[in-house]
C-alpha angles and dihedrals in degrees: 000000000000122000102213126157131176117257088234087074089062093046092049089051093050093049099038100044115087094220138087116251126208117199090255095048092049092050092047092049093048092049091048093048102036104021133262091271096049117139124203125212127211125214090275089056093248109146131212137169128260091265090065097049096092095043090050094049091046090052091051093049092242095124139012131201133237100192101313094330115112115230116197114227112165129008127233123300117275097238 
């Protein structure tokens, strides 16, 4: 059985949680909550592992980094 979640779940977590994430703390929390082998799908249904979540969100302009601290920029799409 595949363990695939939408990337919006990660964005909602980053924006809703009242805590600062580092890359490491986000990856650890995602692995603990979704499983080490979790895959995340973007809106085009492309999937990628936890280790590619931050690079994907950076590339889409959804987050930025200050050192290794994740800074939310824009929330999930509205579709």
